[in-house]
Every structure is written in C-alpha cells, then in structure tokens.
N, C-alpha and C positions, 0 to 999 in steps of 0.2 A: 391152887393145884390140888392141895389135900382135900379141900371141901368139895371140889368138883369130882375127885375120885371117889369119895365116900358117897355122894349123891348118886353117881352112876352105878355104884355097886349095890345100893340098897334094894332096888327092884329085883335084883337077882340073888339077894341074900348073900352077897359076896363083897361086903364093904372093904374087907382086908385086901382082896384082890384088886379092887378099884383103887385103893390107897397105894398099893405097890406099883400099879401101872402109872399112876400119877407121879409118884416119886421117880420112876424110871424115865418118864418123859421129861421131868424137871432136870434130871442128871444129864440126859442127852442134850437138852437145850444149853446147859452150862458147858458141856463138852464142846458143842459147836461154837459157843462164845470164846472158849479157851483156844480152840483151833484158829479162829479168826485173829485173835491177839497174837498167837505164835506166828501165823503167816505174815501179819503186819510187822512183827518184830524183825523178820528177816529182810525187810525192805527199809533201809535206813531213811530214805527220803520220802516214804509214803505217809500220807496223812492218817490220823486215827479213823478207823471205820465208823461210819455214822450210825450203823444199826446195832451197836453194842448197848447192852444194858448199863444203867448208871454205875453199878458196882464195877463192871468190867471196864467201862470208859474211864472211871477214876483210876483204876489200876494201870491202864494203858497210858494215861496222862502222867502218872508217877514214873512209869518206865521211860516215857519220852523225856521227862525232866532229867532223870538220871543219865540217860544216853547223851543228852545235850551237855550236861556237866562233864561227863567222861570225855566227850569230844573236845571240850574246852581245855580240860587238863592235859589231854594228849597233845593238842596243838601247842600249849604252853611248854610242855616238856620238850617237844620237838624244837621249838624256838630257842629254849635254853641250851639244848644240845648243839644246835647250829652255832649259837653264840659262843659256847664253850670251845667248840672245835675251831672257830675263827680266832678266838683269843689264844688258844694253844699253838696255832700256826704262827700267829704274830709274835708270840713270846720269843725273844731273841735267845734266851738261855735254854739249854737242854733241861728237861724236867721229867722225873720218873716218880710215880706214886706206887708205894709198896704197903703191904699189910704189916701186922706186928711180927710176922715171921720173915719179913723182907722178901715176900713173893711179889712179883711185878703185877700190878693191877692196871696200870695205864702209863703211857709215855707219849710225848709229843714228837713232831717231825724232827726237831733239832736233836733230841735224844736218839732218835732212830739213826740219824746220820753220824753223830759223834760216837755213840756206843755200839754202832752196827747191830741194832736190835731188829728183830723180825716179828711179824704178827703172832707167830706161834710161841714167842718167848713169854707171853702173858701167862701168869700162873707159875712160872719158874722162879727159883731163887735168884735174886739179883747177883749175889756173890758167885753163883755158878755161871752166870752169863758174862759179867764184867770181871775179868780176872786181874785185878790190880791189888797187890798185897796191902798197900797203904790204905786203900778204900775199904777193903774187907776188914782190916783191923779197926779202922775208924767206926764202921757201922756196928761191929760186934762189941766194942767198948761202950757205946751208947751215950757218950758225953759229947753233946752237940752244941755246947755253949759257944765254941769258937769254930769257924769254918776250917776245913782241911784245904791247904794250899799246896798244889803240886806244880813243880817247875816244868815237868813234861807229863803228857797224858795220852794214853792209848796209842803209844808209838809216835805221837806228833811232838814237835818241839815247843808248842805254845803252852803257856802256863794256864792252870785252871783252878778256880776256887769252888769247893764243894760245900754246900750248906744243906742241913737237914732240918725240916720244920714238921712239927706234929700237928695233925688236924683230926677231928673226930675223936674217937676213943683210942684207937690204936694205930690208925693209918699215919703214914709219913710221906712227905713230899721231898724228894732229893733234887736239888738244882745244881747244874754244872755251868759255871760262868767263866767264859774265856777272858783272861786278864791281859791278853796281848795289847789291846787298844788302850786299856787303862795304864799299863806300864809305859807304853809309848807316849801317852799324854803326860805322864809324870816326868819322863825323861825330857820331853820338849819344854815342860814348865821349868825344870831345873836349868836347861840350856838357856832358856829365855832370861831367867833371873841372872844367870852368870854373864850373859851377853850384855844385859842392861848395866850390871855392876861394872863390867869392864869398860863399856862405852862412857860411863860417867866418871869412872876412876881416872881414865887417861887425861881428860882436860882438867880435872880437879888437881891432879898431880902437877901439871904444868903451872896452873894458877898458884897453887900452894908454894911451889918452888920459887916463883918470882916474888911472892909476898915475903918469904923468908929472906930473900936477897935484899928486899927493901928494909927489913928489920936490921939486917947486918950493916947496912949503909944508911942509917938514919940521917936525915938532913940533906942527903944527896938526891936531887930530882931524878926520877926514873926516865930512861930513854923512851922516845916515842915508839920505837919499834917494839919495846917490851909492852907498852900500854896496848898497842894494836894486837899483839899476840894474845894478851890476856883477854881482850875484848872478843877476839875470834874464838877462843876456847869457851868463853862464857856463852857466846852465841851458839856454839855447837851444842852445849848442854841444853840451852833453851829450845833449840830445834828438836833435840831428842825428846825432851819432856813433852813438847807440843805434839809430836808425832805419836808418842805413847798415849797421850790423852785422846787424840783423834781415833786411834785404833780401839781404845776402850769404849769410846762413845759409839763407834760403828758396831761393835760386837754386842753392846748392851741394849741397843734400841732397834726398832723396826720402822720401816717406812709405812706411812698411811696414805690414803688417797688425798688427804688434806695437804700433805707435803709435796705432792707431785704437780709439776707444771709442764707446759710445752716449752722446751728449750731449743731455741734456734741455734744450730751448730755454727753458722757463719758468725753470729754475734758472740757466741762462746769462744770460738777460736780467735776472734779479734781481741777480746779482753785478755785472754791468756798471752797472746803475742805481745800486746802492749806491756803487760807486767813482766814478761820474760826478757824483754829488751834490756832491762836493768842488769841482767845477769851476763850480758854479752859485751860489756863495754871494753874490757881488756882483751878478750879473745877475738873480738870482732866477728862473731858469728852472724849469719843471716838467717832470719826466720821467715819462711814463706808460707802463705796460706792459700789453699786451693780447694774448691769444692762446689757442688751444685747449690744454687740459691733455693731457699724455702724448705730445706730439709730440717725436720725437728724430731727430737726424741722426748719421750715422757720421763721426767725425773725431777730430782731435787737440784736446783741450779747450783747451789754452793758446793754440793758434793761432786757434781760433774765437773765443775770448775777445778776443784781440788785434784781430781783424778787426772784431768788433762794437763794441769800445771805440773804435777809430779812427773808425768811422762816427758813433757817438754824440758823440764829442768834436768832430768836424767840424760836426755839426748844431748843437751848442751854440755853437760859435765863430761861426757865421753866422746865428744866430737873434737877434732883437731882445730887449732886456731884458724879462723877464716872459713870454717866449714858451714854447710847449709843444713838446717833442720826444717822439715816440711810438715805442716799440719794439713791433712787432707781428709775429706769425707765423701761418701757416695752411698747410693742405694744399690745393693747387689743381691740378687736371689732373694728378694723380698725382705732383706735385712739391711740395717743401716750400719755402716762401718766407718768408724772414726779412727784415723791412723796418725802416728807420729813416726817419721822416718829420719834417721841420721846418717852421717857419713863417717862414723867412727870405726874403730878397729873390729867391730863385730863381736859375736859371742860364740864360743865353741858349743857344739850340740850337747855335750855332757853337762853343761851348766844350765841350759834353758829350762829344764823341768823344775829346777829349784830356785829360779830367780825371784819368785814371789814370796819365798819364805822370809820370815823376819830375820834381819841382820845377815842375810846371805849376800855376800859380795863376790864378784868375779875377781876384782882387783881391789883388795882391801886398802892398800896404801893410797891408791889414787882416789878412792871414794872418800876416805877420811880427809885427805888433803884438799879436796874440793868441797868439803862441807856436807857430804852425804851422811845420813843417819842409818842407812840400811833398812829403812822401813817404808820407803816411798812406794815400791811396787806392791808391798803387802797392803798398804792403804788403798791403792788402785784396785787390787783384786777384791777387797771387801766392798768397796763402793759399787763395783760392777755387779757383784753377786746380789747386792741389795736391789739393784735395778733389773735383775733377770738377765744380765749381760755376762759376757766372758772376755777374758784377755787372751789374745792370740799373739805369740811372739815368733817372728821370722827373722833369722839372722844368718849371715854367712861370714865366716872368719876372714877379716881383712877387707870386707866390703860394706860394713854398716849393718844396721838393724831396723826393723819396723815393728812397732808395738801397736796392735789394732784392738780397739774396743768394739766388739760385735754385739749390737743390740738386737733384741728379738723383734719380730714383725709387729707393726702397730696392731691394736686390738681389732680394728676393722678387717685387716688383711688376714688375721688368724681365723676369724669367724668364717671368712669366705673360702678358706682353703679346705 
C-alpha cells in the first residue's frame, strides 16, 4: 500500500499525499475488518467470517476459543450451583454460613424453617436475627471445640445441638441438629437393654434358686417337677437368645436377588400347620388352612416360614382351649394377602399400634407363662419389611384377631399398572 501510494504520487510530485492516501485506505480496510469481527462477536453461534485477513482471522479464532472456554466455565459453575442447591435441600440439618463478623451469607431451607429466616436477612448479623442468649454468648466467646446443646430451641420443646465449623479464611458454617430422634433412640436402646436383662434375669433367678436348694439337700434326688421347671426356664432363655440373634441378623443383612425364590403359599401354610400341631396337644386347638391354589410370593423361604410360624404360634398362645386358628391367603386388589385368624380375646385398639415393638405385651403374665419372648411380632415386622410387605392387624375386643401379611404386586403387575 505504501509503495503504491508513492508510485501514484510521483507523477504529480505529491508522493507524500499519495502515501497519506494509501495509509488512509489501509486504516479504512482494517476498520472494516474490525467492524466485521465486532459484528460476528455479537452472534455467539455464527461462524468466523471467511473474508477476514489472516491477522484478524487469528484474533477472531482466539476470541472464539476464549468464548468457548468461558461458556464451559459458566456451564460448570451452573452445574456446581445446582448440585450445591440440591445438596443443601437434602441436608437434614439447618445450616447457616456467616462471615468473620457473623453476617449471614447463606442458609438452607432447613435453617429458613427452623430459624424463620427470610431472603432479605442475608447481610444482617445473625445475632440480630436469631435472638437466643445462649447462642449469642456461644458465638461471641469463639470457643467452638465443643457443640452447644440446648434442651429447648426457638420456642419449641425439641433439643438442638449447635456446631460451628471454620472454612476459608474467616467464614464459618453453623449447623443446628435436632437431637429428638437421637435421644429417642438412646432411650429405646436403654429400654431394650433393660428388657433383655429383665427377661434373662427372671429364669436365671428360678434356676439359681433350685440349684441352691439342691446344694442344701445334697444327696437327695430332685423332684421331677423341679427338673421340668428348670428345663422350661432354660428353654425360655434359649428362645429369647435365638430371637435376639434372629433380629440382629435381620437388621444387619439385606436381601439380594440370589436369596429370593417363588414360594407357594399352600405349601408354606402346610409346613407351618404340620409344625404348629405340636403346640396344640394339650389345648386341642384346630388349625385350618384355606386359600387359592397356585398363588406364590417372591421371597426367602426360611424367613417367610419364620414370619408365618410366629403368627400362628401367637394365635395358638392367645386362643382358648379347643379354639380354631385359620391360615388363609388370597389375591385382592392386585396384592397377595396371607392372614392368620384366631378366636382369642382380641386386642384393644390402644394396644394395636405398639404390638410390633420389642418386648411389648398386652398380657405380660400370660405371654411369659406360655413361653412367649415378646419378640415374635418384631421379627415378623422386620421380615415383611425386607420383602417390601407390611403387617396389618385387625382385632375386636372379645372376638379374636387377624394378622395379615400384605405383599406388593408381582413385578409384572406393577409394570403394567
């Protein structure tokens, strides 16, 4: 361009003018190239213009790479933000992030509900929003080695544990964990240990008392009634230990597809009836079996046998002499229902909700006297839960009870619904 301008200006003795004109044209050409690049830059999906000079095309390619990288970073940040929001929603504990001055920077939905926070509370001092003297003192002292446990919180009666964690340079995350369930589980654990200790201590006391009697009357043969009573008490302890081990196994393991088989209910009921007949010799109970042929459930045979046998033995235990216990099954509303019905005294409504709790007995004296451990229905409940089923209890005081195992629809039925 410079050479052309000088050559054009020489005949007119104006080489400098020709040079200036050439430089002006050169600048105008670059200005047009720049305008094309700017126009292309405003269209994110447009390809790079094909008529750009190499230097401008290179610059546009670098801009395209940077724009692509920025878009990737933006998508990744959006993905992380969505993931963080999902995690914060799923977080069961209330959580609040504050800066070094305890100004609220972020809080999750659980904190919004527990602390009654609003969106415009961001940026405010937490101690001005949550007016709990113990919490204010705890945050101001700055010693977070141990959590702050409060028996009541925010006007509610449930206990809360408050923990402060430092992250970044000066930011802090404050979590509020509801201790109600934990305290309840600890209480249930203590009750369970106390119940087990009591159940084992009673027969041990009987056996120990007889043994001390034998020591005092050394050389005198024990009476057969004493031997039978000691044997009965030992059998009671053995049954209790067996049931405890069974419960522990059910809670510690999970069913796999390899464990499951098609269990024919007619065959299962027949096996349970045959075994349960040994429990009816003195009371002369009658065990009847009725149901449709060919109905099967998917499950672990030995566990289903244990659940049904527990229900039948319970029915026999609480039925009057000569009473009838019925094992029946049917397909109803696309579900399979396996039921055990007795003609006992029935169960009052206020007891039904707690029947499947460990060691819960409606009639403690009768249950122990007939060999019950108080764990049978708890075992039934766990077995059914492992099979996706549930236990339904229907009873009327003075007219007997029905315990029904309600199994989910077969896989083919569920897919079609």
